[in-house]
gemmi code that builds the backbone of each chain (N, CA, C; Angstrom):
import gemmi

chains = {
    "A": [
        ("MET", (104.495, 120.603, 51.919), (105.372, 120.380, 53.145), (104.735, 121.266, 54.338)),
        ("ASN", (104.388, 120.583, 55.446), (103.747, 121.380, 56.556), (104.536, 121.373, 57.793)),
        ("THR", (105.013, 122.551, 58.415), (105.905, 122.573, 59.572), (105.024, 122.873, 60.883)),
        ("PHE", (103.689, 122.894, 60.710), (102.876, 123.029, 61.933), (103.221, 122.164, 62.829)),
        ("GLY", (103.092, 120.612, 62.515), (103.248, 119.591, 63.456), (104.716, 119.783, 64.165)),
        ("LEU", (105.622, 119.969, 63.208), (107.055, 119.824, 63.759), (107.159, 121.091, 64.928)),
        ("VAL", (106.654, 122.198, 64.501), (106.876, 123.436, 65.447), (105.994, 123.274, 66.758)),
        ("ILE", (104.764, 122.988, 66.599), (103.856, 122.355, 67.728), (104.477, 121.448, 68.539)),
        ("GLY", (105.179, 120.427, 68.138), (105.847, 119.271, 68.657), (106.974, 119.816, 69.755)),
        ("LEU", (107.568, 120.779, 69.125), (108.954, 121.481, 69.630), (108.302, 122.241, 70.852)),
        ("ILE", (107.275, 122.934, 70.550), (106.587, 123.988, 71.557), (106.030, 122.882, 72.762)),
        ("THR", (105.547, 121.853, 72.391), (105.062, 120.729, 73.406), (106.278, 120.357, 74.420)),
        ("LEU", (107.356, 120.044, 73.655), (108.519, 119.658, 74.457), (108.809, 120.840, 75.509)),
        ("ALA", (108.833, 121.944, 75.049), (109.096, 123.090, 75.973), (108.246, 123.246, 77.055)),
        ("VAL", (106.859, 123.100, 76.709), (105.571, 123.105, 77.735), (105.983, 122.110, 78.730)),
        ("ILE", (106.300, 120.869, 78.280), (106.443, 119.642, 79.285), (107.639, 119.913, 80.185)),
        ("GLY", (108.718, 120.643, 79.507), (109.857, 121.100, 80.303), (109.571, 121.781, 81.515)),
        ("ILE", (108.860, 123.012, 80.927), (108.397, 123.909, 82.019), (107.515, 123.184, 83.150)),
        ("GLY", (106.761, 122.250, 82.627), (105.844, 121.435, 83.534), (106.587, 120.927, 84.770)),
        ("ALA", (107.717, 120.289, 84.362), (108.515, 119.549, 85.328), (108.820, 120.737, 86.401)),
        ("PHE", (109.214, 121.816, 85.959), (109.749, 122.770, 86.822), (108.607, 123.242, 87.691)),
        ("TRP", (107.377, 123.472, 87.159), (106.349, 124.105, 87.907), (105.756, 123.128, 88.846)),
        ("VAL", (105.842, 121.706, 88.510), (105.348, 120.742, 89.324), (106.277, 120.718, 90.775)),
        ("ILE", (107.526, 120.808, 90.413), (108.522, 120.793, 91.512), (108.359, 122.064, 92.626)),
        ("ARG", (108.200, 123.241, 91.972), (108.030, 124.484, 92.497), (106.602, 124.555, 93.319)),
        ("GLY", (105.598, 123.986, 92.597), (104.132, 124.210, 93.074), (104.086, 123.112, 94.202)),
        ("GLU", (104.576, 122.128, 94.221), (104.480, 121.149, 95.295), (105.078, 121.832, 96.515)),
        ("ARG", (106.279, 122.281, 96.229), (107.038, 122.955, 97.500), (106.387, 124.160, 98.164)),
        ("VAL", (105.728, 125.041, 97.214), (105.038, 126.163, 97.715), (103.530, 125.765, 98.154)),
        ("LEU", (102.747, 125.097, 97.420), (101.436, 124.954, 97.723), (101.275, 123.671, 98.502)),
        ("GLY", (101.768, 122.656, 98.012), (101.589, 121.190, 98.441), (100.784, 120.460, 97.580)),
        ("TYR", (100.668, 119.105, 97.620), (100.019, 118.195, 96.589), (98.570, 118.230, 96.615)),
        ("LEU", (97.840, 118.869, 97.730), (96.471, 118.841, 97.935), (95.900, 119.845, 96.795)),
        ("TRP", (96.645, 120.505, 96.139), (95.929, 121.456, 95.208), (95.708, 120.699, 93.770)),
        ("TRP", (96.035, 119.304, 93.808), (95.822, 118.644, 92.449), (94.275, 118.773, 91.948)),
        ("PRO", (93.205, 118.877, 92.622), (91.999, 118.964, 91.922), (91.882, 120.378, 91.039)),
        ("TYR", (92.433, 121.531, 91.606), (92.368, 122.574, 91.037), (93.320, 122.686, 89.821)),
        ("PHE", (94.157, 122.102, 89.744), (95.123, 122.019, 88.445), (94.407, 121.209, 87.382)),
        ("ILE", (93.802, 120.117, 87.789), (93.023, 119.228, 86.903), (91.848, 120.278, 86.308)),
        ("GLY", (91.178, 120.813, 87.099), (90.148, 121.655, 86.745), (90.524, 122.567, 85.608)),
        ("ALA", (91.683, 123.480, 86.048), (92.247, 124.408, 85.246), (92.779, 123.891, 83.931)),
        ("GLY", (93.384, 122.698, 83.926), (93.824, 122.231, 82.695), (92.603, 121.601, 81.842)),
        ("VAL", (91.737, 121.094, 82.243), (90.395, 120.848, 81.515), (89.813, 121.821, 80.972)),
        ("LEU", (89.619, 122.956, 81.699), (88.880, 124.149, 81.378), (89.766, 124.637, 80.059)),
        ("LEU", (91.011, 124.705, 80.250), (91.877, 125.369, 79.252), (91.749, 124.667, 77.879)),
        ("MET", (91.544, 123.228, 78.114), (91.514, 122.352, 76.916), (90.307, 122.484, 76.143)),
        ("VAL", (89.117, 122.642, 76.955), (87.817, 123.025, 76.389), (87.808, 124.297, 75.720)),
        ("THR", (88.391, 125.249, 76.457), (88.460, 126.821, 75.914), (89.259, 126.790, 74.471)),
        ("SER", (90.268, 125.944, 74.399), (91.116, 126.008, 73.079), (90.114, 125.714, 71.896)),
        ("GLY", (89.037, 125.009, 72.222), (87.966, 124.703, 71.026), (87.507, 125.834, 70.556)),
        ("PHE", (87.387, 126.908, 71.140), (86.789, 128.215, 70.851), (87.730, 129.187, 70.388)),
        ("ILE", (88.939, 128.980, 70.279), (90.079, 129.842, 69.670), (90.169, 129.369, 68.194)),
        ("LYS", (89.940, 130.593, 67.405), (89.938, 130.408, 65.913), (91.454, 130.122, 65.473)),
        ("ASN", (92.396, 130.680, 65.816), (93.802, 130.563, 65.262), (94.230, 129.211, 65.730)),
        ("ASP", (94.779, 128.379, 64.666), (95.184, 127.179, 64.913), (96.375, 127.155, 65.971)),
        ("TRP", (97.256, 127.999, 65.848), (98.562, 127.943, 66.693), (98.071, 128.258, 68.159)),
        ("CYS", (97.251, 129.258, 68.298), (96.829, 129.615, 69.893), (96.000, 128.280, 70.269)),
        ("SER", (95.292, 127.816, 69.493), (94.404, 126.828, 69.886), (95.266, 125.501, 70.433)),
        ("ALA", (96.067, 125.325, 69.665), (97.040, 124.059, 69.928), (97.773, 124.404, 71.255)),
        ("LEU", (98.229, 125.620, 71.245), (99.031, 125.854, 72.495), (98.149, 125.679, 73.811)),
        ("ALA", (96.999, 126.155, 73.690), (96.161, 126.137, 74.855), (95.654, 124.802, 75.193)),
        ("GLY", (95.737, 124.063, 74.203), (95.432, 122.464, 74.450), (96.473, 121.787, 75.067)),
        ("VAL", (97.805, 122.157, 74.710), (98.952, 121.502, 75.116), (99.240, 122.083, 76.582)),
        ("ILE", (99.053, 123.239, 76.716), (99.300, 123.809, 78.278), (98.119, 123.226, 79.153)),
        ("GLY", (96.904, 122.982, 78.807), (95.812, 122.545, 79.517), (96.186, 120.875, 79.813)),
        ("ALA", (96.718, 120.221, 78.951), (97.368, 118.868, 79.118), (98.367, 118.642, 80.074)),
        ("SER", (99.163, 119.635, 79.778), (100.563, 119.645, 80.849), (100.039, 120.180, 82.275)),
        ("LEU", (98.875, 120.938, 82.550), (98.487, 121.171, 83.972), (97.810, 119.962, 84.345)),
        ("VAL", (97.029, 119.241, 83.589), (96.448, 117.982, 84.075), (97.627, 116.827, 84.369)),
        ("TRP", (98.411, 116.716, 83.487), (99.502, 115.727, 83.786), (100.285, 116.105, 84.950)),
        ("GLY", (100.678, 117.397, 85.108), (101.473, 117.934, 86.450), (100.590, 117.493, 87.674)),
        ("ALA", (99.206, 117.781, 87.670), (98.480, 117.420, 88.798), (98.683, 115.841, 89.208)),
        ("THR", (98.882, 115.015, 88.145), (98.872, 113.733, 88.579), (100.265, 113.528, 89.029)),
        ("GLU", (100.981, 114.170, 88.994), (102.601, 114.048, 89.422), (102.883, 114.550, 90.806)),
        ("PHE", (101.739, 115.376, 91.162), (102.046, 116.014, 92.631), (102.153, 115.178, 93.783)),
        ("LYS", (101.378, 114.020, 93.932), (101.575, 113.282, 95.067), (102.929, 112.553, 95.079)),
        ("GLU", (103.487, 112.059, 93.900), (104.886, 111.534, 93.868), (106.002, 112.485, 94.189)),
        ("GLN", (105.618, 113.736, 93.799), (106.591, 114.732, 94.053), (106.740, 115.114, 95.563)),
        ("ALA", (105.534, 115.083, 96.127), (105.384, 115.256, 97.742), (106.230, 114.232, 98.331)),
        ("ILE", (106.051, 113.027, 97.939), (107.040, 112.002, 98.507), (108.549, 112.219, 98.199)),
        ("ARG", (108.745, 112.497, 96.977), (110.261, 112.714, 96.535), (110.925, 113.919, 97.611)),
        ("ALA", (110.017, 114.971, 97.868), (110.309, 115.982, 98.740), (110.686, 115.668, 100.033)),
        ("GLU", (109.620, 114.689, 100.707), (109.812, 114.104, 102.000), (111.052, 113.225, 102.040)),
        ("LEU", (111.621, 112.681, 100.939), (112.679, 111.842, 101.038), (113.957, 112.414, 100.902)),
        ("GLY", (113.845, 114.005, 100.549), (115.070, 114.650, 100.418), (115.583, 114.877, 99.070)),
        ("TRP", (114.895, 114.081, 98.003), (115.437, 114.230, 96.710), (115.332, 115.623, 96.152)),
        ("TYR", (114.248, 116.238, 96.797), (113.969, 117.837, 96.357), (113.784, 118.609, 97.670)),
        ("PRO", (114.011, 119.910, 97.511), (113.802, 120.688, 98.749), (112.500, 120.543, 99.191)),
        ("PHE", (112.306, 120.384, 100.564), (110.896, 120.190, 101.186), (110.371, 121.624, 101.608)),
        ("GLY", (109.229, 121.919, 101.161), (108.463, 123.113, 101.752), (107.875, 123.157, 103.058)),
        ("ASN", (108.419, 123.901, 103.944), (107.826, 123.912, 105.355), (106.551, 124.691, 105.544)),
        ("HIS", (106.277, 125.413, 104.590), (105.098, 126.370, 104.930), (104.195, 126.502, 103.772)),
        ("LYS", (103.651, 125.407, 103.463), (102.789, 125.118, 102.215), (101.379, 125.859, 102.598)),
        ("LYS", (100.803, 126.413, 101.412), (99.463, 127.042, 101.379), (98.412, 125.918, 101.383)),
        ("ARG", (97.575, 125.642, 102.200), (96.663, 124.680, 102.180), (95.347, 125.191, 101.255)),
        ("PRO", (94.842, 124.267, 100.402), (93.893, 124.839, 99.360), (92.578, 124.873, 100.049)),
        ("PRO", (91.580, 125.699, 99.213), (90.306, 125.663, 99.949), (89.629, 124.190, 99.810)),
        ("PHE", (88.864, 123.922, 100.747), (88.298, 122.539, 100.956), (89.339, 121.423, 101.117)),
        ("ALA", (90.538, 121.799, 101.677), (91.536, 120.841, 101.918), (91.039, 119.574, 102.717)),
        ("LYS", (90.153, 119.678, 103.789), (89.859, 118.480, 104.533), (88.931, 117.495, 103.591)),
        ("ILE", (88.154, 117.984, 102.604), (87.514, 117.183, 101.603), (88.312, 116.490, 100.737)),
        ("ILE", (89.330, 117.357, 100.300), (90.201, 116.798, 99.285), (91.104, 115.699, 99.773)),
        ("GLN", (91.445, 115.837, 101.069), (92.298, 114.912, 101.740), (91.656, 113.467, 101.763)),
        ("LYS", (90.277, 113.470, 101.693), (89.577, 112.245, 101.604), (89.596, 111.476, 100.324)),
        ("TRP", (89.993, 112.340, 99.252), (90.088, 111.716, 97.979), (91.513, 111.223, 97.616)),
        ("LYS", (91.351, 110.170, 96.633), (92.767, 109.662, 96.316), (93.191, 110.340, 95.216)),
        ("PRO", (94.414, 110.975, 95.446), (95.034, 111.557, 94.388), (95.460, 110.823, 93.229)),
        ("PRO", (95.316, 111.358, 91.834), (95.481, 110.549, 90.910), (97.110, 110.418, 90.681)),
        ("ASN", (97.497, 109.140, 90.265), (98.872, 108.737, 89.905), (98.885, 107.891, 88.871)),
        ("LEU", (99.490, 108.387, 87.590), (99.359, 107.409, 86.459), (100.488, 106.727, 86.324)),
    ],
    "B": [
        ("MET", (79.179, 129.510, 65.837), (80.626, 129.484, 65.955), (81.131, 127.961, 65.847)),
        ("ILE", (82.042, 127.880, 65.097), (82.560, 126.445, 64.793), (83.707, 126.201, 65.744)),
        ("PHE", (83.546, 124.804, 66.362), (84.493, 124.629, 67.380), (85.688, 124.079, 66.705)),
        ("ASN", (86.895, 124.594, 67.279), (88.282, 124.190, 66.640), (88.730, 122.914, 67.462)),
        ("TYR", (88.788, 121.779, 66.817), (89.042, 120.520, 67.398), (90.588, 120.590, 67.711)),
        ("LEU", (91.372, 121.389, 66.984), (92.982, 121.359, 67.082), (93.411, 121.262, 68.463)),
        ("GLY", (92.832, 122.465, 69.183), (93.506, 122.327, 70.544), (93.070, 121.216, 71.526)),
        ("LEU", (91.929, 120.698, 71.138), (91.694, 119.265, 71.918), (92.536, 118.217, 71.503)),
        ("ALA", (92.770, 118.185, 70.311), (93.517, 116.995, 69.700), (94.896, 117.114, 70.187)),
        ("ALA", (95.409, 118.545, 70.287), (96.804, 118.673, 70.604), (96.952, 118.190, 72.263)),
        ("GLY", (95.947, 118.705, 72.811), (96.005, 118.537, 74.315), (95.989, 117.098, 74.628)),
        ("LEU", (94.979, 116.228, 73.997), (95.076, 114.745, 74.126), (96.133, 114.089, 73.628)),
        ("ALA", (96.658, 114.495, 72.474), (98.097, 113.860, 71.948), (99.161, 114.084, 72.894)),
        ("ALA", (99.211, 115.305, 73.669), (100.239, 115.582, 74.573), (100.145, 114.689, 75.721)),
        ("PHE", (98.712, 114.789, 76.224), (98.609, 114.030, 77.531), (98.888, 112.418, 77.232)),
        ("LEU", (98.104, 111.837, 76.340), (98.317, 110.564, 75.842), (99.824, 110.069, 75.565)),
        ("GLY", (100.495, 110.970, 74.884), (101.914, 110.679, 74.608), (102.870, 110.692, 75.734)),
        ("ILE", (102.508, 111.781, 76.873), (103.237, 111.464, 77.932), (103.025, 110.347, 78.742)),
        ("TRP", (101.731, 110.034, 79.007), (101.036, 109.012, 79.817), (101.601, 107.575, 79.270)),
        ("ILE", (101.490, 107.452, 78.004), (101.769, 106.167, 77.452), (103.223, 105.922, 77.437)),
        ("GLY", (104.105, 107.073, 77.131), (105.504, 106.961, 77.149), (106.178, 106.690, 78.563)),
        ("HIS", (105.563, 107.384, 79.545), (105.882, 107.282, 81.096), (105.803, 105.853, 81.353)),
        ("VAL", (104.596, 105.270, 81.074), (104.440, 103.703, 81.528), (105.210, 102.785, 80.695)),
        ("ALA", (105.287, 103.051, 79.347), (105.980, 102.273, 78.656), (107.357, 102.090, 78.862)),
        ("VAL", (108.050, 103.320, 79.133), (109.550, 103.370, 79.533), (109.797, 102.657, 80.725)),
        ("ARG", (108.910, 102.772, 81.778), (109.165, 102.097, 82.971), (108.926, 100.672, 82.792)),
        ("GLU", (107.929, 100.189, 82.154), (107.668, 98.580, 82.059), (108.867, 98.061, 81.210)),
        ("ILE", (109.037, 98.776, 80.133), (110.210, 98.011, 79.237), (111.577, 98.155, 79.766)),
        ("GLU", (111.872, 99.160, 80.243), (113.326, 99.420, 80.937), (113.483, 98.305, 82.133)),
        ("CYS", (112.334, 97.973, 82.758), (112.311, 97.055, 83.813), (112.397, 95.695, 83.537)),
        ("ARG", (112.182, 95.204, 82.103), (112.085, 93.937, 81.501), (113.322, 93.556, 80.710)),
        ("VAL", (113.665, 94.582, 79.839), (114.732, 94.340, 78.809), (116.120, 94.296, 79.295)),
        ("VAL", (116.857, 93.310, 78.758), (118.405, 93.181, 78.939), (119.176, 94.198, 78.566)),
        ("SER", (118.890, 94.836, 77.431), (119.624, 96.000, 76.936), (118.635, 97.010, 76.393)),
        ("ILE", (118.906, 98.269, 76.754), (117.852, 99.333, 76.449), (118.157, 100.042, 75.133)),
        ("THR", (119.262, 99.482, 74.195), (119.604, 100.094, 73.021), (118.577, 99.909, 72.021)),
        ("LEU", (118.008, 98.680, 71.876), (116.987, 98.594, 70.973), (115.464, 99.200, 71.163)),
        ("PRO", (115.150, 99.377, 72.493), (113.925, 99.997, 72.706), (114.115, 101.430, 72.370)),
        ("SER", (115.348, 102.030, 72.791), (115.721, 103.303, 72.529), (115.574, 103.708, 71.039)),
        ("ILE", (116.114, 102.932, 70.164), (116.189, 103.155, 68.798), (114.793, 102.909, 68.265)),
        ("GLY", (114.023, 101.926, 68.745), (112.590, 101.837, 68.349), (111.773, 103.061, 68.450)),
        ("PHE", (111.814, 103.645, 69.880), (111.172, 104.847, 70.121), (111.531, 106.033, 69.200)),
        ("ALA", (112.826, 105.998, 69.086), (113.377, 107.188, 68.202), (112.817, 106.944, 66.757)),
        ("LEU", (112.983, 105.862, 66.175), (112.437, 105.505, 64.952), (111.041, 105.968, 64.746)),
        ("LEU", (110.218, 105.547, 65.707), (108.719, 105.784, 65.853), (108.533, 107.352, 65.826)),
        ("GLY", (109.201, 108.139, 66.584), (109.284, 109.514, 66.848), (109.656, 110.048, 65.424)),
        ("PHE", (110.617, 109.815, 64.767), (110.976, 110.314, 63.502), (109.937, 110.098, 62.399)),
        ("LEU", (109.389, 108.914, 62.432), (108.274, 108.497, 61.387), (106.898, 109.462, 61.723)),
        ("CYS", (106.828, 109.627, 62.946), (105.675, 110.498, 63.370), (105.898, 111.864, 62.616)),
        ("GLU", (107.066, 112.433, 62.915), (107.412, 113.924, 62.444), (107.388, 113.881, 60.920)),
        ("ILE", (107.941, 112.889, 60.209), (107.855, 112.845, 58.846), (106.385, 112.860, 58.339)),
        ("GLY", (105.531, 112.030, 58.965), (104.110, 112.041, 58.797), (103.493, 113.579, 58.900)),
        ("ALA", (103.908, 114.087, 60.064), (103.578, 115.674, 60.351), (103.875, 116.432, 59.323)),
        ("PHE", (104.939, 116.239, 58.772), (105.619, 117.102, 57.721), (104.877, 117.064, 56.373)),
        ("LEU", (104.495, 115.977, 56.131), (103.877, 115.492, 54.853), (102.359, 115.895, 54.826)),
        ("SER", (101.770, 115.894, 56.056), (100.436, 115.999, 56.041), (99.857, 117.526, 55.688)),
        ("ALA", (98.824, 117.698, 54.976), (98.398, 119.064, 54.657), (97.463, 119.714, 55.763)),
        ("SER", (96.849, 118.829, 56.610), (95.941, 119.153, 57.733), (96.721, 119.289, 58.869)),
        ("ASN", (96.431, 120.400, 59.343), (96.882, 121.047, 60.687), (96.641, 120.090, 61.860)),
        ("LEU", (95.408, 119.522, 61.846), (94.861, 118.568, 62.891), (95.826, 117.441, 62.983)),
        ("VAL", (96.069, 116.768, 61.677), (96.804, 115.487, 61.616), (98.210, 115.888, 61.876)),
        ("SER", (98.748, 117.016, 61.430), (100.250, 117.356, 61.482), (100.340, 117.638, 62.937)),
        ("GLY", (99.531, 118.386, 63.610), (99.890, 118.826, 64.903), (99.894, 117.602, 65.971)),
        ("THR", (98.830, 116.501, 65.704), (98.665, 115.481, 66.457), (99.951, 114.755, 66.220)),
        ("LEU", (100.423, 114.440, 65.056), (101.554, 113.497, 64.875), (102.967, 114.164, 65.240)),
        ("GLY", (103.020, 115.550, 65.049), (104.119, 116.168, 65.491), (104.364, 116.099, 66.975)),
        ("ILE", (103.349, 116.213, 67.849), (103.388, 116.163, 69.308), (103.682, 114.734, 69.674)),
        ("LEU", (102.840, 113.751, 69.088), (103.130, 112.295, 69.407), (104.703, 112.033, 69.103)),
        ("GLY", (105.183, 112.448, 68.006), (106.523, 112.146, 67.518), (107.544, 112.653, 68.507)),
        ("MET", (107.206, 114.046, 69.130), (108.265, 114.586, 70.015), (108.335, 113.804, 71.426)),
        ("THR", (107.037, 113.351, 71.623), (107.060, 112.673, 73.105), (107.821, 111.053, 72.756)),
        ("PHE", (107.621, 110.491, 71.645), (108.401, 109.400, 71.465), (109.819, 109.479, 71.342)),
        ("LEU", (110.321, 110.702, 70.750), (111.687, 110.926, 70.653), (112.316, 111.065, 72.094)),
        ("TRP", (111.481, 111.948, 72.882), (111.761, 111.995, 74.248), (111.880, 110.916, 75.056)),
        ("ASP", (111.023, 109.997, 74.841), (110.889, 108.534, 75.376), (112.329, 107.764, 75.112)),
        ("ALA", (112.833, 107.904, 73.879), (114.144, 107.378, 73.508), (115.268, 107.656, 74.441)),
        ("LEU", (115.068, 108.949, 75.016), (116.278, 109.306, 76.029), (115.834, 108.891, 77.456)),
        ("GLU", (114.513, 108.778, 77.624), (113.984, 108.656, 78.789), (114.550, 107.010, 79.331)),
        ("PHE", (114.885, 106.064, 78.343), (115.329, 104.909, 78.839), (116.579, 105.088, 79.596)),
        ("HIS", (117.612, 106.024, 79.146), (118.637, 106.238, 79.919), (118.539, 106.708, 81.204)),
        ("ARG", (117.720, 107.719, 81.186), (117.333, 108.615, 82.518), (116.693, 107.584, 83.457)),
        ("GLN", (115.831, 106.643, 83.041), (115.275, 105.682, 83.876), (116.331, 104.666, 84.457)),
        ("GLN", (117.228, 104.269, 83.634), (118.257, 103.416, 84.062), (119.183, 104.212, 85.255)),
        ("LYS", (119.385, 105.447, 85.095), (120.226, 106.306, 86.069), (119.170, 106.408, 87.473)),
        ("ARG", (118.047, 106.414, 87.296), (117.067, 106.369, 88.372), (117.243, 104.970, 89.118)),
        ("ILE", (117.392, 103.936, 88.496), (117.572, 102.645, 88.993), (118.886, 102.764, 89.936)),
        ("VAL", (119.932, 103.252, 89.313), (121.215, 103.203, 89.983), (121.049, 104.052, 91.327)),
        ("LYS", (120.285, 104.944, 91.273), (120.416, 106.046, 92.397), (119.234, 105.497, 93.471)),
        ("GLY", (118.399, 104.425, 92.993), (117.424, 103.930, 93.954), (116.097, 104.823, 93.905)),
        ("ARG", (115.988, 105.754, 93.000), (114.819, 106.329, 92.755), (113.726, 105.734, 92.017)),
        ("ALA", (114.066, 104.581, 91.412), (113.084, 103.661, 90.688), (113.569, 102.169, 91.322)),
        ("PRO", (112.557, 101.221, 91.541), (112.851, 99.962, 91.908), (113.503, 99.119, 90.826)),
        ("ALA", (114.471, 98.316, 91.320), (115.187, 97.507, 90.298), (114.482, 96.072, 90.337)),
        ("ASN", (114.743, 95.427, 89.186), (114.048, 94.206, 89.029), (115.269, 92.983, 89.101)),
        ("PRO", (115.364, 92.294, 90.112), (116.427, 91.347, 90.161), (116.401, 90.390, 89.496)),
        ("ALA", (115.143, 89.842, 88.679), (115.123, 88.974, 87.750), (115.709, 89.514, 86.306)),
        ("ASN", (115.902, 90.883, 86.155), (116.693, 91.277, 85.003), (118.140, 91.347, 85.225)),
        ("PRO", (119.030, 90.708, 84.207), (120.497, 90.398, 84.557), (121.081, 92.007, 84.691)),
        ("ARG", (120.717, 92.919, 83.837), (121.110, 94.174, 83.802), (120.808, 94.769, 85.203)),
        ("HIS", (119.509, 94.731, 85.755), (119.212, 95.252, 87.108), (120.076, 94.685, 88.149)),
        ("ALA", (120.223, 93.346, 88.179), (120.886, 92.451, 88.890), (122.422, 92.902, 89.061)),
        ("ARG", (123.014, 93.312, 87.860), (124.375, 93.752, 87.980), (124.494, 95.176, 88.671)),
        ("ILE", (123.452, 96.091, 88.370), (123.367, 97.367, 89.042), (123.168, 97.172, 90.582)),
        ("LEU", (122.341, 96.242, 90.964), (122.084, 95.907, 92.472), (123.407, 95.544, 93.083)),
        ("ALA", (124.208, 94.836, 92.265), (125.528, 94.377, 92.927), (126.539, 95.328, 93.023)),
        ("GLU", (126.591, 96.300, 91.901), (127.566, 97.369, 91.783), (127.189, 98.493, 92.570)),
        ("TYR", (126.137, 98.904, 92.748), (125.635, 100.115, 93.400), (124.780, 99.976, 94.685)),
        ("PRO", (125.457, 100.372, 95.834), (124.710, 100.091, 96.950), (123.245, 101.088, 97.249)),
        ("THR", (123.164, 102.180, 96.395), (122.057, 103.054, 96.326), (120.913, 102.194, 95.798)),
        ("ALA", (121.098, 101.288, 94.820), (120.072, 100.616, 93.888), (119.120, 99.865, 94.996)),
        ("THR", (117.977, 99.730, 94.749), (117.060, 98.946, 95.684), (115.934, 98.214, 94.962)),
        ("THR", (115.455, 97.482, 95.470), (114.113, 96.661, 94.630), (112.765, 97.259, 95.275)),
        ("LEU", (112.994, 98.243, 96.372), (111.745, 98.729, 96.766), (111.436, 100.052, 96.007)),
        ("ASP", (109.999, 100.285, 95.773), (109.441, 101.451, 95.137), (109.287, 102.368, 96.374)),
        ("LEU", (110.081, 103.366, 96.541), (110.018, 104.323, 97.678), (108.900, 105.305, 97.522)),
        ("LEU", (108.437, 105.258, 96.219), (107.163, 106.381, 95.993), (105.984, 105.672, 96.264)),
        ("LYS", (105.742, 104.325, 96.726), (104.505, 103.745, 96.658), (103.915, 103.763, 98.129)),
        ("ARG", (103.689, 105.104, 98.585), (103.074, 105.200, 99.673), (102.184, 106.432, 99.762)),
        ("GLU", (101.633, 106.854, 100.736), (100.807, 108.326, 100.800), (101.882, 109.176, 101.491)),
        ("PRO", (101.725, 110.443, 101.199), (102.612, 111.439, 101.750), (102.368, 111.598, 103.096)),
        ("LEU", (103.354, 111.861, 103.965), (103.170, 112.226, 105.494), (103.182, 113.681, 105.797)),
        ("GLY", (103.561, 114.576, 105.024), (103.708, 115.832, 105.336), (104.796, 116.476, 106.022)),
        ("ARG", (105.951, 115.690, 106.153), (107.122, 115.940, 106.906), (108.274, 115.266, 106.183)),
        ("PRO", (109.477, 115.753, 106.451), (110.688, 114.886, 105.857), (110.846, 113.549, 106.483)),
        ("VAL", (111.091, 112.533, 105.589), (111.290, 111.229, 106.034), (112.614, 110.752, 105.901)),
        ("GLY", (113.213, 110.071, 106.675), (114.473, 109.642, 106.574), (114.572, 108.334, 105.799)),
        ("ALA", (115.874, 107.973, 105.545), (116.006, 106.780, 104.735), (115.472, 105.355, 105.216)),
        ("GLN", (115.963, 105.273, 106.489), (115.434, 103.986, 107.243), (113.860, 104.150, 107.324)),
        ("GLU", (113.204, 104.986, 107.694), (111.828, 105.198, 107.860), (111.215, 104.870, 106.661)),
        ("ALA", (111.721, 105.600, 105.675), (111.095, 105.362, 104.268), (110.988, 103.795, 103.746)),
        ("ILE", (111.945, 103.172, 104.088), (112.311, 101.825, 103.913), (111.027, 101.005, 104.719)),
        ("ALA", (111.114, 101.431, 105.910), (110.234, 100.769, 106.732), (108.727, 100.920, 106.470)),
        ("LEU", (108.375, 102.154, 105.944), (106.951, 102.455, 105.610), (106.595, 101.500, 104.416)),
        ("ILE", (107.663, 101.538, 103.546), (107.385, 100.569, 102.318), (106.995, 99.169, 102.569)),
        ("LYS", (107.931, 98.631, 103.559), (108.028, 97.159, 103.837), (106.606, 96.840, 104.549)),
        ("ALA", (106.177, 98.000, 105.461), (105.017, 97.772, 106.280), (103.743, 97.674, 105.354)),
        ("LYS", (103.960, 98.584, 104.294), (102.587, 98.540, 103.565), (102.766, 97.154, 102.513)),
        ("GLU", (103.946, 96.768, 102.143), (104.082, 95.326, 101.471), (103.380, 94.332, 102.303)),
        ("LYS", (103.596, 94.491, 103.717), (103.131, 93.213, 104.230), (101.687, 93.238, 104.516)),
        ("LEU", (100.917, 94.374, 104.530), (99.640, 94.795, 104.572), (98.894, 94.154, 103.221)),
        ("LEU", (99.624, 94.154, 102.134), (99.068, 93.960, 100.856), (98.917, 92.496, 100.578)),
    ],
}
model = gemmi.Model(1)
for chain_id, residues in chains.items():
    chain = gemmi.Chain(chain_id)
    for i, (resn, *xyz) in enumerate(residues, 1):
        res = gemmi.Residue()
        res.name, res.seqid = resn, gemmi.SeqId(i, " ")
        for name, pos in zip(("N", "CA", "C"), xyz):
            atom = gemmi.Atom()
            atom.name, atom.element = name, gemmi.Element(name[0])
            atom.pos, atom.b_iso = gemmi.Position(*pos), 0.0
            res.add_atom(atom)
        chain.add_residue(res)
    model.add_chain(chain)
structure = gemmi.Structure()
structure.add_model(model)
structure.setup_entities()
C-alpha cells in the first residue's frame, strides 16, 4: 500500500485552491499583463523540480509550477470578470516590465 | 546527478488534469440533459485512479494517478458549480439543451452570451455595454 499518490493528490487540491485565490488577488493588484512572467516562473519551477532528490519536495515543486502556469492562463478571463463587477476591480495596477511588448501578444486562454 | 522525473510528472498531471477537466466539464455540462450521470462517471474515474495510486509501488505512478484522481473527483463537483454559473449568467446557456432552456426561462440572469469572450478594456464595464461588446464581436465573426 502506497499513500504517496493520495497525499500528493490532496496537496494538489490545496495548491489549486490557493491558485484560485492568488489569480483573483494577483489580477487585482498586478493586472493580467503579468501572464508571461507567471508562465516563466511556473516552467522554471517544474524544470527545477527535476533536480530535487526528495520525492515529496520534487512533486510539490512540480505541482506549484503547474499551478503558476495554469493561473497565468486564467488571468485574461479574470480581468474581464473584474471589469464586469463579478470580482473587485483594481484601479491601481502595477504595469509589468515590457508591458508595451506584452500587450501585442495574445494572452493564453485554455 | 540523476534527474528526478517525479516533479515533472506531478506538474504535468496537475496541469493536464485541470485543463482536461476544465474543458470537459464545460462541454459535457453544455450538452447533457442531466448532470447526474457525468458527475458519477467522473467521481468513479477519480476513485479508480486513487485506488491505482494506493496499489502502485512506484511513487512516479502513484503520484501521477493520485493527482489525476483528485482532479477528476473535483470535476465531479464542478458540474454542479458550472450549472450555477449558467443560472447566474456567468457561463453561456445552450438553448438547444432542455435543461438550459428551462434555466433560461426561469432565471432572468441566465444568458446565451459568453460575456468573457472579448479582450479586457482595463476599466469597469456595465452590463449593457458588456452585452453590446459581445454582440459587436459576434457580428464581426
